[in-house]
N, C-alpha and C positions, 0 to 999 in steps of 0.2 A: 695868652699864648700857652699852647700845650705842649709839654716837654715829651719827646720821644721815650718810650719806657727802656730801652736799651741804654740812651744817654743818661737818663735818670739813675740806672742800675750802676752804670760806670763811674758816675758822680759820687753815689753812696760809697763804691768801692774805693774811689780815690780818697775820701775822707776817712776811711778805715785804714787804708795804706799809710795816709799822713799820721794818723795817730800811732801806727806801728813804728814810723820813722821816729817819732818824738820820742817813744818808749826805747827803741833801740838806742837813740843817742843818750839817753839818760843811763841805760845799762852799760854803755861803752865807756862811760866816765869811771866805773867801778872796777876794781882789780880783777873780778872774776868775768869781766865782759869777754865776748869772743875777740879772740887776737888776731883772726885770719880774715876780718870783714873790714871793707873798706868803706867808710861812712860817706866819703865823696863819691863812690860809684853808686852806691844806693840812691843818694840825693839826686845824682844826674839822671839815673834811669827814672825815678819818680817824677821830677820836673819834666822830663821829656814826655812822660805819659800825660801829664796835665796839659802840656802843650799841644799834643795830638788831640786830646778830649776837646780842647777850646776850638780846635780847627776842624771838629766834626770828623776825625778819623778815627773812627772806633777801633777797627783792627790794628792799628799802630798802637793806639792807647793801650789795648789788652795786652800786646806784646811787651811793652815797657813796664807796665806794671807786674807782669809776670817775672820778667827779668829782675825787676827790684825784690820781689818777693823771694826769688831763689836765694838771697843773700840773707834776709831775715826769715829764720825758720819759726818764728813765735807768732806770725800773723796768720794763723789758720782760718779765722773768720773771713779775713779779706780773699784768702785762697778760695774759699768756698763760694764767695761773692762772684768772683772772676769766672770760676769753673761754670757757675750757673748761668752767667752771661753767655759763655761759649755754647751751652746747651741750648739756651734760647736762639741764639743766631744759626742754630743747626750744626754746629761743629761739636758733635757729641763724642767723637772719638777722642778729640784732644781734652775734653772734659773728663772723660773716662781716665786718660793718662794723667792728668792732674790729680785726681782722686786716688788713683793706685799709688803714685809717688808719695802722696800725703800718708797713705796707709803704710807703706813702708818706712816711715821716719821713726826712729827709735824715741822712747819717752813720752809716747802720745799718752794722753789722760784716756781713761774709759769713756767719758763724756764725748770727747773729740772724737774718738775712735768710732764710737756709734754714729754720731753725726756725719761723719765722712762716708761710713758704709751706707747710711740712708741716702745720702746725695749720690752715690755711685749706683744704688738700686734705681734712683730716678733716671739716671743715665741709661741704664739698660732697659727700662720701660720705654724711654724715648726712641732708642734704636730698635726696638721690636724683640729684644731677647728677654721675653716675658718670663721664662723658665729661671734665669739667672736672677732676675729681680725677685722673683717669689722666693727662691731659695735663700737669698741674701736676707730678704725681710722676715722670713720665717726662722732664721739663725738669730737675728737681732732680738725678736720677741722671745726666743727661747732663753736668751741670756738675761731675760727679765732685769732690763735697765730701769732707770728712774721712771716715775709714773708720766711725766711730760713726753720723754722720749719713746716710752713703750706705746702710749697712745697714739703717737704720731705714726709711728711703725704700723700699728694696726689699721689705722685709717689708709695708709699708702696700700697696705696689702688688700683691703677690702675694695679700694678703687681698682686695683690690678685684677682682682677676680671679676670685678664688674666689667672690665674691658674684655676679658676672657669668656663672658657670659656664664661663669661658675657662680651661679647665684647662691646654691646652698652653701657653698664654702665662704662666700662672702658674708652670709647670716651666721655661720658658725663662728667666725672671727668677730663679728659685730656683738654678738651675746657675751663677749669677754671683757667689751669696753665697759668703762663706768657707766652708771645710769644717765649722768648728766651728758656725757659724750654720745650715748646711744640716742637720746632724745633730740640732740642737736642735728643728727642725720636721720631721723625718724622717716621723713618724706622719702628719702632714697631707699631705706630698708623695706618700706611698703611696696615700692615698685619691684624690688627683689622678689617679694613674696608674690606680687602679681605675675611675674615672669614664671614661677614655679606653678602657679595655678593655672596658667595658660597651657603649659606642657602637660599637666595632669589632665585637664579638660580635653586636650587634643587626642588623648588615648581613653577617653571616657572614664577616668579615675575621679569620680564625683566627689567622693569623701575626702580625697587628698586635696583636691582644687578647694573644696569649701574650708578646710583645715587652714591651708595657705592664705586664704581670703580674710579668714577671721584674724590671723596673726597680722596681716596688713593693716587692718582697721585698729588693731592694738598699737601699733608704731605710729599711725597717721589716722585718726578718725574722721579726717576730713578728705580722705582718699577717694576721689570720684572714681578713679580707674578701678579700685577694688569693688565698689559699689555696682559698676557697670558690669563687670566679669561676674559678680554674684548673681546678677540678673540674667545673664547669659547662661551661666550655669543651670540656673533654675529653669529657664525657657527651654533649654535642651532636654530637661526632664519633664516638660509640660507641667510645671509647678508655678501656675500663672499668678496666684496671689503672692507667692514669695518674691517672684520677680518684680512685681509691682511695688512691694514693700521695699525693696533695694533700690529701684528706680526712683521712687520718691525722695530718697535721702540725698540725692544729688542737688535738689534744688537748695537744700540746706547748707551742703558742703561747698558749693561754689555755682552761684546762680548763673554765671557766664557759660557753663557748660550744660545747661538745662536742656538746650537744644538736641544734646546727643541722646536724650530720653525719650524723645517724641515718638519715634518710629517703634522702637520696642514696646512702649506703653500702649500705643495703638493696637498693636497686635494682642497683647495681654488682655485688654479690655474687649476687644473684638472676640477672642476665644472664650472669655466669660459672658458674652453677650450683654455687656453693660456699657454701651456708648455714650449714655447720659453722664456717668461718672467721669468718663475721660474727658468729656466736654466741660465738666465742672472744674476738673483739675486744670484744663487748659486756661480757662478764664482766671482762675486764681493765679496761676503762674504768669500769665502776661501781665498782671498788676505788679509782680515782683519782679520780673526781668523782662527787659526790652529784647524781644527776639523775634525775628522774621520768621524763623521756623515755627514757632508757637502761633504766631498770626496766621500763617497760611494754613496750619493743621485747623485750627478753629474756624478759618473760611470754609474748609472742606466739609466740616460738619455742619455748618449753617446750610451749605449747599444741599448735603443730603437731606435736610429737614425742610429746608424753604425754597430751594431752587437757585439757579445760576444768577438771578438778578439781586437776590438778597445777599448772596455771596459776594458779588460784585460792589455793591453798595458798603457792605462791611469793609472791605479791603480799602476802599476810597477814603472812607471816613478815618480809618487807622493810618493810611499813608499821609494824612494831614499832620499827624502828630510823630510818626516813626517811618519816615520816607527811606525807601530802599529799592535797590534795582531789582532784587528777587520779587519783591511785592509788585512793583510795577509790571514786570514780565507777566506775573500771575494773572493781574488785572487785564492785561492786553489778552491773554488766553481766554479769559471768561467772555470778553467782548467778541472774540472771533467766533465764539460757540452760538451767539444769539444776535450778532449784529447783522445789518443789512449787506448785500453782496459787495456793493460798491466800499462799503466801510471796512469789510473784511479784506479785500484786497490791498487798500492801503495800510491797515494794521498788520497784515503779513509782512510786508516790506520792513515796517518799523520793527516788528517783534524778531525779524532776523537780525537786524543790527543790535538791538538790546540783548538777544541771546548770545551773539558773539562777545559783547561786552562782559556779560555775566560769566561766559565760560572761560573767558582770558583772565579772570580776576583770582587771586589766591583767597583761600577761605580761613586759613589760620596763620596766626603770626607768633612768633617766640617775642616774649617780653624782654628778654635777656639781650639778644642779639639782632632781632629784627628778621630772622629767616622766615620766609613765608612760603605756603604751599596749599595744596587743596586736600592734604591728609592731616589727620590729628596724629602727631607724634608725641608720646609721653616723654621721651628724650629728645630733645632738639638734635637734629643731625648735624648741625653746624657748631653750636657752642657746647654741646654734650650735657647741658643742665637739664635736670628732672623738673616736671611740673611748671614749665615756663611758656608752653605753647596754648593758646586759647583761640576761640573764634574771633575773627575780625568784626569790629563793632562799627556802626554807622551806615552810611548811604551804600557802601559796596559790601556790607557784610551782614552782621545779625542786626 
């Protein structure tokens, strides 16, 4: 049985509050305990919250726990946990009020003060008050808290700049991270560099674009996007050999994305007048990566050299090992070109049906959340994760 994340969070919060209750009762037996607090009231609210929680009434449970915590001013971690649950439920304004109330309490330790400020920054981000979140996080970093808290604030600020598409500012903050922290998010930083490279290439600032792409590959040597963009920049400048060098790196970086290199490589080799080298690369790649795009490109080369029938026979043989809808459709197209009139009429009907099937299928899918579409997104539009979308493999894909 899978437990709902919200209920799981409430259960954890309830345990924290129960721990706070035990701690408070221990303190209440000492002479310096709070004299204006009723342990019975606290216990009653707490157990009412547990009852609501067991009855799957999450709103009432949160209310009861919040009322219990109003009596016990020492359970800040539980306050933060409940406010986080409010934010996840979409009740961000209440979460903000909880955090602002906590910040107003006297006697907070510096560590707790910083943690509450960061929670408040998350609230502001969730509600769309990005400027407030940015100012708060910048202030936290300026106070130079302990290493762990400073790194957390820096990471939050980097993600905020990412959301605002402020790529250079995100990189500036990232450079202040410890080496280990920077390496942990290297694949994300590489994409920030690629975004800057795209902006520079759009205005034909080639040197700036190339510099950003070199930085991207330092952050993540396996960045396929950086290699594809480097090739694109080289092609724009008609530097065909340089583009080929960048495109050939993709096969080693991620063989699943080698299909993205076929069209630009075909152009580069065509411009250089070296189709045989392109065919040799296709054959080598087809051994290392199962790809319908590679198969069809190689079939086209065979057609140019040996004719339609040879290309058709090649696709037929390959489909026995690598069946795919796209390969089948291309085979039908070839038979339509040299088949008899009666055969072409039947094949035309079949091609119309299989063509609709191919057109209706997604081409790429996110490995993280399953989002699928016909466009390669370097950042998934659904789960917002980088580098999780790849071509679909198998009968309906590559």
